[in-house]
N, C-alpha and C positions, 0 to 999 in steps of 0.2 A: 379686512378682518383684524380687528384690534383686540387687545386683551380686555378692553372695556366691555366687550360683548360677554366675555367670561364673567366679569364682575356683575353685569346686568342679570345673568342667569342666577347667580348667587342671591342677588337682591330679590329676584322673583320668587325663589324658594322661601326666603325669609318672610316675605310679605304675604304669601298665599298658602303657607304650609297648613294653616288651620282653617282656611276659607271654605273648604268643601265638607266640613263635618256637618251633618244634617241633624235637625230635630226630628226624631222618629216617634211613632206612637208608643206610649208606655203608660205607666201609672206610678203613684206612690201612696203610701198609707201614713197618715200623720199620727201624732201622739194620742189623739182622741179616737183613733181607729177608723177615721174617714178615708175612703178610697177615692183618690182624685185621678181621673183619666186626663192625660195631658200629652204633650210632646216633649221628649227628653233629648237633650243634646248627647248623642251617643258617641263617646270618645273611645269605645272599645278598650276600656281601662286595662293597661298592663298591670299597674299597681292598684290595689283596691282603693276606691275613692273614699273621701270623708265628706264630700259635698257633690252636688250636681246642679246643672242649670235646666230649667224647664219653661215651657210656654203653655198656656191654656189652649191656644190655637195659633195658627200660622201668623195671624195679624196682631197678636198681643205681644207686649214686651216680655223679655225673658226675666225670670226670677231665679235666684240661687238659694237653695236650702242646704243645710248641713246635717250631720249625723245626729245632732241633738233634737232636730225637728221631725225626723222621719224614721219610722219603724221598719219600713220596707219599700223598695222601689224596683222597677223592672222595665226593660225595653222589650216590647212584644217580639216573641220568637227569637230572642237574642240572649238576654241575660237577666238574672234576678239576684238581688242583694237583700240581706236581712241584717238589721242592727241587733247585735248580741253583745252581752258582756261575758267574756270568757277568760279562762286562764290560758296564757300563751307563753311558750318558751321562745325567747328572741335571741338565743345564743348564736353567735356568729358561726358561719360555715366556711369562712375564709381560713386557709391553711395557717396563716401567721397569727390569727386571733382565736384559734380553737381553744375551748375550755379544757381544763384538766379534770373536770367532773363529769362522770358518766350520766348522772341524773339531770333531767331537765331543770332549768331555773325558771319557774313559772312566775308570771306577774299578771295582775288583772288589768284588762283593757276593754274598752268598748269599741267595736269594729263593725264595719259593713263586711260581712262574709259573703262571698259569692256562692250561690247554690248551684251545684253541678248536677247531682242526681237527687231527685226528691221522691221519696216513697216511704215504705215501712222503715227502711234504712236510708238516711239522707247524708250525702257527702257535700262538704263545704271546702272552699279554698281561700287562702289569704296570701297575698304577695305584696312585699314592699322592698323594692330594690332586689337584692340577692336573697332576701329572706322569703322562704316558701314554707307554708304550713297547711296541713289538711286537718279538718275536723269532721266529726260524725255525730249523728243522733239517731237513736232507735225509737221509732214511734214518737211518743210525747216526752221522752226522757231529756236529760240535759245534753247540751252540746259540749263535746269533749275533744281535745286535740289528740290526733293520732301522733304518737311520739316517735320522732326520728331525730337523732343528734349524732354528729361526728364530734369526737373528742380526742385528746391526747392522753395516752397512758404511759407512765414511767415504766420502762422495761429493763433498766440496768441501774442498780443502786450499789454495786460493789465498790465503785470508786466515786467519791463525792464530786470529783471534778470531771467525771466522764459519764454524766447522765445522758440518756437518750430517751426519746419519746416515740411512740408508734401511734399512728392515727387509727382509731377504731370507731365502730358504729354502735350506737344504741338503737336497735330496731324493735323497740317495744310495741310499735304499731301492729306488728304481725301477731304478737300474743293477744293484743286487744281484739283484733278481728277474729282470731281463733276462739276466744272465750265468748265473745258477744254475738258472733254471726256465723256459727256453725249451721250448716243446712244441707240436707240430702247427702249426697256422696262426696261432699267437699272434704278434701284431705289436707293435713298439715303441710304436706309437700307442696300443694298448690299455693298455699298462703306464703310459704317460705320463698316462693318464686316471685312474689309481688315486689315491685320496686316502688319507691316513694315518689311517684309521678302522677300527674292528672290522668294520663291515659290508662295506666295500670290499675289505679285505684277505682277509676270510673267503671272500667270493665268488670271489676270485682263486685261493685255495688249493684250494677245491672244484673249480674248473675245471681246475686243473693236475692234481690227483689223478685226476680222471676221464679227462683226456687221457692220463695215464701208466698207465691201467688199474690204478690202485691202489685197494684198498679203503680207506675212510676213515671216521672217526667224528666227528660234530659234538657237542661237549660243551656243549650248551645246554639250558635248560629246554624240554621238549617241551610244546607246547600253549599257549605264551604268546599270548594273544589278548585281545580286548575292551579294548584300551588306550585307546580313546576312546569315551566314552558321551555320549549326548544323552538327557535325561530331562525329562518334563513333571512339574511339582511344584505341584499344588493343595494348599490347606490352609486352616486357620482361625487367624486372629490373635486373641489375647487381649491387648488394648492398654489402657494407662492413661496419663493425662495430667494434670499439674498445672502451672498457670502461676502465677508469683509476681513481684511487684514491690514491695519494701518502701518505695519512694518514691512510689508511686501510691495514690490513694484507693481504687482497685479492689483493691489488695493481692494477692488470691489467688483462684483458681477451680480447683476440682477436677472434672474431667470424668468421673471414675470409670473403671470398666473396661468396655470394649465388645468384642464379638465380631464379626469381619468376615471375609469370604472373601478369600483371596489366591491369585494364580496366578503361577507362575514357570516358566521353562525354563532348564535348566542344561546346560552343556557341561563334561565332566570328562576330564582326561588322566591315565591311570594311569602312574605313573613306573616304568620297568622296573628298579627296584632294590629291595632288601630284600623280595624275593618279592612285588612288586606291592602292598605294604602302604601306600604313599604315593601321593597324587594331588594335583593342583591343579585348581581348578574356578572357573568363573565363572557367575553366575546373574543373570538379569534377571527382576524380580518386579513385578507390579502389586499395590498394597495401598491400602486406604483406612480412614479413621476418621471417624465422624460421631457428634457428641454435643453436649450442651448442659450449661451449668453456670450458677451464680449467683455473681458476685463480690460484694464488699462493697457496691457501689453499682449494679450493672447486670447483668442476664442477658447471657450471651454464648453464641454458637453457633459450631460449627466443622464444616466439611465438608472434610476434608483427603484429597487423593489424590496418590499419587506413584509414580514408577518407582524401584525400588531396584536399583543395580548393585553386585553383590557379587563379590569376588575372595578366594579362600581356599585353605587346604590341609586335607587330610583324611588321617587315619590309620585303617587298617582292622585289626581283630582277628578272625582266623579262628576261629570257634567249631566249625564242622564243614564238610563239603564244600559244603553248599548254604546256609550261614548265616554271616554275619559282622556284627559290630558296628563302629561307627566313632565317632570324634570329629572335629569340624571347628572350625577357627578362621579368622577372616578379617576383612576390612576392607570397609565398605559406604559407597557414595556414594549419597545420596538426591537425586532430581531431582523437586521438586514439580510436579504438573500442575495442581493447583487447591488453594485453601485460604486462608482468611482468618479471623481471630478477629473475629467480628462482634458488637460490643457494642451493646446496645439504646440506650445513651447513651454519649457520649464517642467518642474516636478509635478506629477499627478498627486491627488489627495484621496486617500481611502475614506469611505464612509465609516463613521463610528458614532452611533446615535446615543442620545440621552433619553431618559425616561421623562414623562410629562403628565400633566393633568388634562382632563377634558371635561366638557359639559355638553348637555343636550337638552332639547325641548321638543315635544311632539305630542301626537294624539294616537289613540288606539280605538278602533271601531270593532264592535262585537267581539272583543277580546281575541281578534284574529288578524286584523290588518293594522299596520302601523306605518306612520310616516314621521320622521324625526330630522331636525336640523341639529347637527353635532359639530362642535368647534373644538379644535386642538390649537390653542393660541400660540404655542411656540415650542418647537423641538429642535435641539441642537444636533446637527449632523456631522460635526467635526470635533467630537469630544476629545480626541487624543492629541489635538494640536493646540498649543498654548495660545498662539497669536490669532488663529483663525476662529471666526464665528460663522455659523451657517444656520440661520433662523428659518425653519420650515413651518409654515402655517397652513392649516387646512380647515375648510368649512365643507362638511359633507351633508348631502341630502340622502337619507337612508330610507328605503322601503323595507318593511318587515312582513313576514307571513309566518304565523305560528303553525308548526308541524305537529307538536304535541302539547 
């Protein structure tokens, strides 16, 4: 078990991170109004795109078109984008860069807006980095931004050298919705409770279209589910340990490779971006290592038990509908529960562990069963001793079963 295996996993992630993005059925409308059915490379764009790649069929070469060539495009049952020229406020929402003006600072731009809810009242979204803006249109009217802006307002001008600012919000979007989209028993109190988020605004636009007896379409991936998983993860550890101290008469002891049972439980959150290919997870694992060795002057035994607290990220590669592979990278905190280097002669050494990185590679079947090879290339077990090093390396074969 060498650290080169860890590097190999990193290389695997870099080489294959985009390999499993598929061309999926879709269409686009060109500047002449022609609708072209095709296969679009679905990147599940976090930021609104300004170009995309397509194929006319699976055997043809891919082509790239940009926003100047396309009026509209969509991936079937997934997403839809329209090219529009709008006034957009791009004021920063970062605390350090907030404007001191309450009013939005509009500029004209041509964008692909994502269509979220389409009906008598249509809701659009735009995102670029930390910038998030929502737009709306009523029937065949103009597309207008729903105005939301955080800004700094001067609250103390008594002393010129003691000015302070308070962060406030321009929530004009609530007034816009109240004026333009009153319907039925809708009250101002309900609108006041709306937040400037996709979920909150989408629910409101659905409610309005239903109230107005308007047919509407929700352009979102159908069937997004299982965004939170809980798994039990038993397995086998193959661990090795060598301790060294060039200043001691005991010098070195090699405990060899030992196999031991491990048991973990993992919580995983699937991120709703990039087609659910990314997740973050946390795992709690019990593991142990029991062995004996002979140093230069004395036999030594070790019975080491600990709880491992892991936090990491995982990337999935979809191989077919019921099978996907993945790679994992993360950071591990080790909490020893028992353990001492017990020398037959001389002073014993207490376990004091260090934190470490880990990597894994595996497959998941039917989103239920998992097998993973997981490597922890090096963990120091004698942290509080200046001269001693104790490199603990583990390769684990882990089985997983999703409970939730």
